N, CA, C and O atoms as a Tripos MOL2 file, in Angstrom:
@<TRIPOS>MOLECULE
protein
  208   207    52     0     0
PROTEIN
NO_CHARGES

@<TRIPOS>ATOM
      1 N          53.5440   54.7120   53.8040 N.3       1 UNK1
      2 CA         54.9140   54.2460   53.5700 C.3       1 UNK1
      3 C          54.9920   53.8840   52.2200 C.2       1 UNK1
      4 O          56.1740   53.7260   51.9160 O.2       1 UNK1
      5 N          54.2160   53.6810   51.2630 N.am      2 UNK2
      6 CA         53.9220   53.2260   49.9080 C.3       2 UNK2
      7 C          54.4810   54.6820   49.0890 C.2       2 UNK2
      8 O          55.3910   54.6570   48.2610 O.2       2 UNK2
      9 N          53.7530   55.9140   49.4960 N.am      3 UNK3
     10 CA         53.9760   56.9840   48.7430 C.3       3 UNK3
     11 C          55.0620   57.5390   49.2830 C.2       3 UNK3
     12 O          55.6020   58.3810   48.5660 O.2       3 UNK3
     13 N          55.6420   57.2970   50.5100 N.am      4 UNK4
     14 CA         56.7670   57.6800   50.6460 C.3       4 UNK4
     15 C          58.2240   57.0940   49.7800 C.2       4 UNK4
     16 O          59.3220   57.5360   49.4430 O.2       4 UNK4
     17 N          57.4700   55.8690   49.6840 N.am      5 UNK5
     18 CA         58.8920   55.0990   48.7660 C.3       5 UNK5
     19 C          58.7430   55.4790   47.3380 C.2       5 UNK5
     20 O          59.7340   55.3620   46.6170 O.2       5 UNK5
     21 N          57.3930   56.0120   46.7360 N.am      6 UNK6
     22 CA         57.4700   56.1560   45.8450 C.3       6 UNK6
     23 C          57.7950   57.8260   45.5070 C.2       6 UNK6
     24 O          58.0770   58.2960   44.4040 O.2       6 UNK6
     25 N          57.6960   58.3790   46.4930 N.am      7 UNK7
     26 CA         58.2760   60.1380   46.1790 C.3       7 UNK7
     27 C          59.8020   59.7480   46.0990 C.2       7 UNK7
     28 O          60.5080   60.2600   45.2300 O.2       7 UNK7
     29 N          60.3280   58.8150   47.0340 N.am      8 UNK8
     30 CA         61.7600   58.5260   47.1790 C.3       8 UNK8
     31 C          62.3130   58.2240   45.6210 C.2       8 UNK8
     32 O          63.1820   58.9260   45.1040 O.2       8 UNK8
     33 N          61.7550   57.2090   45.0240 N.am      9 UNK9
     34 CA         61.8790   56.7960   43.7720 C.3       9 UNK9
     35 C          61.9800   57.7570   43.2400 C.2       9 UNK9
     36 O          63.1380   58.0760   42.9710 O.2       9 UNK9
     37 N          60.8980   58.6790   42.8270 N.am     10 UNK10
     38 CA         60.9530   59.7020   41.7300 C.3      10 UNK10
     39 C          62.0470   60.7520   41.8960 C.2      10 UNK10
     40 O          62.4130   61.3030   40.8580 O.2      10 UNK10
     41 N          62.7100   61.1650   43.2050 N.am     11 UNK11
     42 CA         63.2480   61.6660   43.4180 C.3      11 UNK11
     43 C          64.4860   61.4790   42.7740 C.2      11 UNK11
     44 O          65.2010   62.3420   42.2640 O.2      11 UNK11
     45 N          64.7490   59.7010   42.8830 N.am     12 UNK12
     46 CA         66.2510   59.2960   42.6730 C.3      12 UNK12
     47 C          66.0820   59.2240   41.0660 C.2      12 UNK12
     48 O          67.1220   59.2420   40.4070 O.2      12 UNK12
     49 N          64.7160   59.1360   40.3200 N.am     13 UNK13
     50 CA         64.7880   59.2050   39.1360 C.3      13 UNK13
     51 C          65.1150   60.6400   38.5830 C.2      13 UNK13
     52 O          65.9070   60.8480   37.6640 O.2      13 UNK13
     53 N          64.3700   61.6520   39.2920 N.am     14 UNK14
     54 CA         64.9110   62.8320   38.8580 C.3      14 UNK14
     55 C          66.1260   63.6090   39.2230 C.2      14 UNK14
     56 O          66.3070   64.8260   39.1720 O.2      14 UNK14
     57 N          66.9150   62.6590   39.5980 N.am     15 UNK15
     58 CA         68.2440   63.4480   39.7470 C.3      15 UNK15
     59 C          69.3150   63.3120   38.6360 C.2      15 UNK15
     60 O          69.4800   62.2930   37.9650 O.2      15 UNK15
     61 N          69.9500   64.3430   38.5330 N.am     16 UNK16
     62 CA         70.9040   64.5000   37.3430 C.3      16 UNK16
     63 C          71.8880   63.2720   37.5700 C.2      16 UNK16
     64 O          71.9190   62.4470   38.4820 O.2      16 UNK16
     65 N          72.7820   63.4430   36.2940 N.am     17 UNK17
     66 CA         73.6530   62.0750   36.1500 C.3      17 UNK17
     67 C          74.7160   62.3250   37.0010 C.2      17 UNK17
     68 O          75.4850   61.4100   37.2950 O.2      17 UNK17
     69 N          74.9040   63.8150   37.5770 N.am     18 UNK18
     70 CA         76.3670   64.2820   38.6030 C.3      18 UNK18
     71 C          76.0060   63.5050   39.7350 C.2      18 UNK18
     72 O          76.7940   62.6560   40.1510 O.2      18 UNK18
     73 N          74.6620   63.7370   40.4060 N.am     19 UNK19
     74 CA         74.0080   63.4940   41.7520 C.3      19 UNK19
     75 C          73.9390   61.9340   41.3840 C.2      19 UNK19
     76 O          73.9710   61.1550   42.3360 O.2      19 UNK19
     77 N          73.8810   61.6010   40.5620 N.am     20 UNK20
     78 CA         73.7490   60.0400   40.3770 C.3      20 UNK20
     79 C          75.2720   59.3980   41.0620 C.2      20 UNK20
     80 O          75.4170   58.5800   41.9700 O.2      20 UNK20
     81 N          76.3550   60.1640   40.1860 N.am     21 UNK21
     82 CA         77.4450   59.8450   40.0470 C.3      21 UNK21
     83 C          78.2170   59.7220   41.6020 C.2      21 UNK21
     84 O          78.9430   58.8260   42.0330 O.2      21 UNK21
     85 N          77.7040   61.1150   42.3120 N.am     22 UNK22
     86 CA         78.0480   61.1920   43.6520 C.3      22 UNK22
     87 C          77.4190   60.3890   44.3480 C.2      22 UNK22
     88 O          77.9910   60.0640   45.3880 O.2      22 UNK22
     89 N          76.2510   59.8590   44.1190 N.am     23 UNK23
     90 CA         75.8450   58.7730   45.1880 C.3      23 UNK23
     91 C          76.5990   57.6980   45.0190 C.2      23 UNK23
     92 O          77.1640   57.2030   45.9930 O.2      23 UNK23
     93 N          76.7730   56.9950   43.3640 N.am     24 UNK24
     94 CA         77.5310   55.9460   43.6890 C.3      24 UNK24
     95 C          79.0880   55.8930   44.3190 C.2      24 UNK24
     96 O          79.5340   54.9450   44.9660 O.2      24 UNK24
     97 N          79.8220   57.1430   43.9790 N.am     25 UNK25
     98 CA         80.8570   57.6010   44.8690 C.3      25 UNK25
     99 C          81.1260   56.9930   46.1740 C.2      25 UNK25
    100 O          81.9690   56.2070   46.6060 O.2      25 UNK25
    101 N          79.6340   57.9320   46.8860 N.am     26 UNK26
    102 CA         79.7010   57.7010   48.3000 C.3      26 UNK26
    103 C          79.2420   56.4550   48.8880 C.2      26 UNK26
    104 O          79.3470   56.2690   50.1000 O.2      26 UNK26
    105 N          78.5950   55.3460   47.8840 N.am     27 UNK27
    106 CA         78.5310   54.0310   48.0490 C.3      27 UNK27
    107 C          79.5900   53.2790   48.0560 C.2      27 UNK27
    108 O          79.8560   52.3980   48.8740 O.2      27 UNK27
    109 N          80.3870   53.7150   46.8770 N.am     28 UNK28
    110 CA         81.7830   52.9200   47.0140 C.3      28 UNK28
    111 C          82.8140   53.4270   48.0950 C.2      28 UNK28
    112 O          83.7230   52.6710   48.4380 O.2      28 UNK28
    113 N          82.6800   54.8360   48.7030 N.am     29 UNK29
    114 CA         83.5620   54.9520   49.8080 C.3      29 UNK29
    115 C          83.1070   53.9230   51.1340 C.2      29 UNK29
    116 O          83.8060   53.2000   51.8440 O.2      29 UNK29
    117 N          82.0540   54.1130   51.1380 N.am     30 UNK30
    118 CA         81.2150   53.4000   52.1650 C.3      30 UNK30
    119 C          81.8350   51.7780   52.2720 C.2      30 UNK30
    120 O          82.1060   51.1610   53.3020 O.2      30 UNK30
    121 N          81.9360   51.4010   51.0980 N.am     31 UNK31
    122 CA         82.2700   50.1310   50.9730 C.3      31 UNK31
    123 C          83.4150   49.6890   51.3180 C.2      31 UNK31
    124 O          83.6470   48.6490   51.9340 O.2      31 UNK31
    125 N          84.4470   50.7760   50.7750 N.am     32 UNK32
    126 CA         85.8540   50.7870   50.8700 C.3      32 UNK32
    127 C          86.2450   50.7090   52.5920 C.2      32 UNK32
    128 O          87.1200   49.9940   53.0820 O.2      32 UNK32
    129 N          85.4640   51.5160   53.2260 N.am     33 UNK33
    130 CA         85.2600   51.9560   54.8180 C.3      33 UNK33
    131 C          85.4170   50.7220   55.4300 C.2      33 UNK33
    132 O          86.3730   50.2820   56.0680 O.2      33 UNK33
    133 N          83.7270   49.9330   54.9840 N.am     34 UNK34
    134 CA         83.7450   48.7780   55.8220 C.3      34 UNK34
    135 C          84.7060   47.8580   55.3100 C.2      34 UNK34
    136 O          85.1240   47.1770   56.2460 O.2      34 UNK34
    137 N          85.2100   47.5590   54.2780 N.am     35 UNK35
    138 CA         86.6240   46.4800   53.8930 C.3      35 UNK35
    139 C          87.1460   46.9710   54.7160 C.2      35 UNK35
    140 O          86.6200   46.4360   55.6920 O.2      35 UNK35
    141 N          88.1990   47.9840   55.2600 N.am     36 UNK36
    142 CA         89.1000   48.5300   55.7660 C.3      36 UNK36
    143 C          88.9790   48.0680   57.2660 C.2      36 UNK36
    144 O          89.7990   47.4710   57.9640 O.2      36 UNK36
    145 N          87.5760   48.5710   57.5850 N.am     37 UNK37
    146 CA         87.3840   48.2050   59.0700 C.3      37 UNK37
    147 C          87.6280   46.5390   59.3340 C.2      37 UNK37
    148 O          88.3780   46.1260   60.2180 O.2      37 UNK37
    149 N          86.9210   45.7250   58.4810 N.am     38 UNK38
    150 CA         86.9820   44.2600   58.5950 C.3      38 UNK38
    151 C          88.1480   43.9610   58.7350 C.2      38 UNK38
    152 O          88.5540   43.3110   59.6980 O.2      38 UNK38
    153 N          89.0190   44.4720   57.6090 N.am     39 UNK39
    154 CA         90.4930   44.0590   57.8730 C.3      39 UNK39
    155 C          91.1540   44.4610   59.2770 C.2      39 UNK39
    156 O          91.5430   43.5610   60.0210 O.2      39 UNK39
    157 N          91.2380   45.3260   59.5130 N.am     40 UNK40
    158 CA         91.2990   46.1340   60.9880 C.3      40 UNK40
    159 C          91.1000   44.7700   62.0730 C.2      40 UNK40
    160 O          91.8370   43.9880   62.6750 O.2      40 UNK40
    161 N          89.4090   45.0560   61.8880 N.am     41 UNK41
    162 CA         88.6700   44.1060   63.2220 C.3      41 UNK41
    163 C          89.3480   42.8570   62.6670 C.2      41 UNK41
    164 O          89.0010   42.2090   63.6540 O.2      41 UNK41
    165 N          90.0970   41.8490   61.8520 N.am     42 UNK42
    166 CA         90.4830   40.7520   61.7110 C.3      42 UNK42
    167 C          91.9290   40.7080   62.4540 C.2      42 UNK42
    168 O          92.4440   39.9250   63.2520 O.2      42 UNK42
    169 N          92.3900   42.0380   61.7570 N.am     43 UNK43
    170 CA         93.9040   41.9070   62.3660 C.3      43 UNK43
    171 C          94.1210   41.6430   63.7190 C.2      43 UNK43
    172 O          94.8420   40.7790   64.2190 O.2      43 UNK43
    173 N          93.1030   42.8550   64.4970 N.am     44 UNK44
    174 CA         93.0670   42.8890   65.7310 C.3      44 UNK44
    175 C          92.7640   41.4480   66.4610 C.2      44 UNK44
    176 O          93.5490   41.0180   67.3070 O.2      44 UNK44
    177 N          91.6920   40.7960   66.1200 N.am     45 UNK45
    178 CA         91.2110   39.8660   66.6940 C.3      45 UNK45
    179 C          92.6330   38.6350   66.6190 C.2      45 UNK45
    180 O          92.9530   37.9930   67.6190 O.2      45 UNK45
    181 N          93.2320   38.5080   65.4980 N.am     46 UNK46
    182 CA         94.2250   37.5170   65.0670 C.3      46 UNK46
    183 C          95.4790   37.9460   66.3000 C.2      46 UNK46
    184 O          96.0220   37.0150   66.8960 O.2      46 UNK46
    185 N          95.8710   39.3680   66.6160 N.am     47 UNK47
    186 CA         96.6900   39.4330   67.5390 C.3      47 UNK47
    187 C          96.6820   39.1740   69.2140 C.2      47 UNK47
    188 O          97.5080   39.0410   70.1180 O.2      47 UNK47
    189 N          95.1020   39.1900   69.0270 N.am     48 UNK48
    190 CA         94.2650   39.0560   70.8140 C.3      48 UNK48
    191 C          94.6670   37.4470   70.6170 C.2      48 UNK48
    192 O          95.4930   37.0950   71.4590 O.2      48 UNK48
    193 N          94.3270   36.5560   69.8330 N.am     49 UNK49
    194 CA         94.3120   35.3250   69.4920 C.3      49 UNK49
    195 C          95.7310   34.4940   70.0790 C.2      49 UNK49
    196 O          95.8020   33.4440   70.7170 O.2      49 UNK49
    197 N          97.2140   35.7570   69.4040 N.am     50 UNK50
    198 CA         98.0590   35.1040   69.3520 C.3      50 UNK50
    199 C          98.6900   35.5400   70.7880 C.2      50 UNK50
    200 O          99.5980   34.7980   71.1630 O.2      50 UNK50
    201 N          98.4330   36.3870   71.4660 N.am     51 UNK51
    202 CA         98.8570   36.7970   72.6840 C.3      51 UNK51
    203 C          98.6250   35.8010   73.3690 C.2      51 UNK51
    204 O          99.6220   35.3870   73.9610 O.2      51 UNK51
    205 N          97.1210   34.8850   73.6370 N.am     52 UNK52
    206 CA         96.5560   34.3410   74.7950 C.3      52 UNK52
    207 C          96.7550   32.4220   74.1970 C.2      52 UNK52
    208 O          96.3760   31.5060   74.9260 O.2      52 UNK52
@<TRIPOS>BOND
     1     1     2 1
     2     2     3 1
     3     3     4 2
     4     3     5 am
     5     5     6 1
     6     6     7 1
     7     7     8 2
     8     7     9 am
     9     9    10 1
    10    10    11 1
    11    11    12 2
    12    11    13 am
    13    13    14 1
    14    14    15 1
    15    15    16 2
    16    15    17 am
    17    17    18 1
    18    18    19 1
    19    19    20 2
    20    19    21 am
    21    21    22 1
    22    22    23 1
    23    23    24 2
    24    23    25 am
    25    25    26 1
    26    26    27 1
    27    27    28 2
    28    27    29 am
    29    29    30 1
    30    30    31 1
    31    31    32 2
    32    31    33 am
    33    33    34 1
    34    34    35 1
    35    35    36 2
    36    35    37 am
    37    37    38 1
    38    38    39 1
    39    39    40 2
    40    39    41 am
    41    41    42 1
    42    42    43 1
    43    43    44 2
    44    43    45 am
    45    45    46 1
    46    46    47 1
    47    47    48 2
    48    47    49 am
    49    49    50 1
    50    50    51 1
    51    51    52 2
    52    51    53 am
    53    53    54 1
    54    54    55 1
    55    55    56 2
    56    55    57 am
    57    57    58 1
    58    58    59 1
    59    59    60 2
    60    59    61 am
    61    61    62 1
    62    62    63 1
    63    63    64 2
    64    63    65 am
    65    65    66 1
    66    66    67 1
    67    67    68 2
    68    67    69 am
    69    69    70 1
    70    70    71 1
    71    71    72 2
    72    71    73 am
    73    73    74 1
    74    74    75 1
    75    75    76 2
    76    75    77 am
    77    77    78 1
    78    78    79 1
    79    79    80 2
    80    79    81 am
    81    81    82 1
    82    82    83 1
    83    83    84 2
    84    83    85 am
    85    85    86 1
    86    86    87 1
    87    87    88 2
    88    87    89 am
    89    89    90 1
    90    90    91 1
    91    91    92 2
    92    91    93 am
    93    93    94 1
    94    94    95 1
    95    95    96 2
    96    95    97 am
    97    97    98 1
    98    98    99 1
    99    99   100 2
   100    99   101 am
   101   101   102 1
   102   102   103 1
   103   103   104 2
   104   103   105 am
   105   105   106 1
   106   106   107 1
   107   107   108 2
   108   107   109 am
   109   109   110 1
   110   110   111 1
   111   111   112 2
   112   111   113 am
   113   113   114 1
   114   114   115 1
   115   115   116 2
   116   115   117 am
   117   117   118 1
   118   118   119 1
   119   119   120 2
   120   119   121 am
   121   121   122 1
   122   122   123 1
   123   123   124 2
   124   123   125 am
   125   125   126 1
   126   126   127 1
   127   127   128 2
   128   127   129 am
   129   129   130 1
   130   130   131 1
   131   131   132 2
   132   131   133 am
   133   133   134 1
   134   134   135 1
   135   135   136 2
   136   135   137 am
   137   137   138 1
   138   138   139 1
   139   139   140 2
   140   139   141 am
   141   141   142 1
   142   142   143 1
   143   143   144 2
   144   143   145 am
   145   145   146 1
   146   146   147 1
   147   147   148 2
   148   147   149 am
   149   149   150 1
   150   150   151 1
   151   151   152 2
   152   151   153 am
   153   153   154 1
   154   154   155 1
   155   155   156 2
   156   155   157 am
   157   157   158 1
   158   158   159 1
   159   159   160 2
   160   159   161 am
   161   161   162 1
   162   162   163 1
   163   163   164 2
   164   163   165 am
   165   165   166 1
   166   166   167 1
   167   167   168 2
   168   167   169 am
   169   169   170 1
   170   170   171 1
   171   171   172 2
   172   171   173 am
   173   173   174 1
   174   174   175 1
   175   175   176 2
   176   175   177 am
   177   177   178 1
   178   178   179 1
   179   179   180 2
   180   179   181 am
   181   181   182 1
   182   182   183 1
   183   183   184 2
   184   183   185 am
   185   185   186 1
   186   186   187 1
   187   187   188 2
   188   187   189 am
   189   189   190 1
   190   190   191 1
   191   191   192 2
   192   191   193 am
   193   193   194 1
   194   194   195 1
   195   195   196 2
   196   195   197 am
   197   197   198 1
   198   198   199 1
   199   199   200 2
   200   199   201 am
   201   201   202 1
   202   202   203 1
   203   203   204 2
   204   203   205 am
   205   205   206 1
   206   206   207 1
   207   207   208 2
@<TRIPOS>SUBSTRUCTURE
     1 UNK1         2 RESIDUE 1 A UNK
     2 UNK2         6 RESIDUE 1 A UNK
     3 UNK3        10 RESIDUE 1 A UNK
     4 UNK4        14 RESIDUE 1 A UNK
     5 UNK5        18 RESIDUE 1 A UNK
     6 UNK6        22 RESIDUE 1 A UNK
     7 UNK7        26 RESIDUE 1 A UNK
     8 UNK8        30 RESIDUE 1 A UNK
     9 UNK9        34 RESIDUE 1 A UNK
    10 UNK10       38 RESIDUE 1 A UNK
    11 UNK11       42 RESIDUE 1 A UNK
    12 UNK12       46 RESIDUE 1 A UNK
    13 UNK13       50 RESIDUE 1 A UNK
    14 UNK14       54 RESIDUE 1 A UNK
    15 UNK15       58 RESIDUE 1 A UNK
    16 UNK16       62 RESIDUE 1 A UNK
    17 UNK17       66 RESIDUE 1 A UNK
    18 UNK18       70 RESIDUE 1 A UNK
    19 UNK19       74 RESIDUE 1 A UNK
    20 UNK20       78 RESIDUE 1 A UNK
    21 UNK21       82 RESIDUE 1 A UNK
    22 UNK22       86 RESIDUE 1 A UNK
    23 UNK23       90 RESIDUE 1 A UNK
    24 UNK24       94 RESIDUE 1 A UNK
    25 UNK25       98 RESIDUE 1 A UNK
    26 UNK26      102 RESIDUE 1 A UNK
    27 UNK27      106 RESIDUE 1 A UNK
    28 UNK28      110 RESIDUE 1 A UNK
    29 UNK29      114 RESIDUE 1 A UNK
    30 UNK30      118 RESIDUE 1 A UNK
    31 UNK31      122 RESIDUE 1 A UNK
    32 UNK32      126 RESIDUE 1 A UNK
    33 UNK33      130 RESIDUE 1 A UNK
    34 UNK34      134 RESIDUE 1 A UNK
    35 UNK35      138 RESIDUE 1 A UNK
    36 UNK36      142 RESIDUE 1 A UNK
    37 UNK37      146 RESIDUE 1 A UNK
    38 UNK38      150 RESIDUE 1 A UNK
    39 UNK39      154 RESIDUE 1 A UNK
    40 UNK40      158 RESIDUE 1 A UNK
    41 UNK41      162 RESIDUE 1 A UNK
    42 UNK42      166 RESIDUE 1 A UNK
    43 UNK43      170 RESIDUE 1 A UNK
    44 UNK44      174 RESIDUE 1 A UNK
    45 UNK45      178 RESIDUE 1 A UNK
    46 UNK46      182 RESIDUE 1 A UNK
    47 UNK47      186 RESIDUE 1 A UNK
    48 UNK48      190 RESIDUE 1 A UNK
    49 UNK49      194 RESIDUE 1 A UNK
    50 UNK50      198 RESIDUE 1 A UNK
    51 UNK51      202 RESIDUE 1 A UNK
    52 UNK52      206 RESIDUE 1 A UNK
């Protein structure tokens, strides 16, 4: 397990700047998606509460 983590860290450290940037944009996209889903869920929840 520890070896796996070390290997993973090495891979992350050996990444090029481009790959790191891509990883960051992917994280941001995921975050935006989660925020949108959260807002949508709250909206649906509120509309259901208003109905009943």
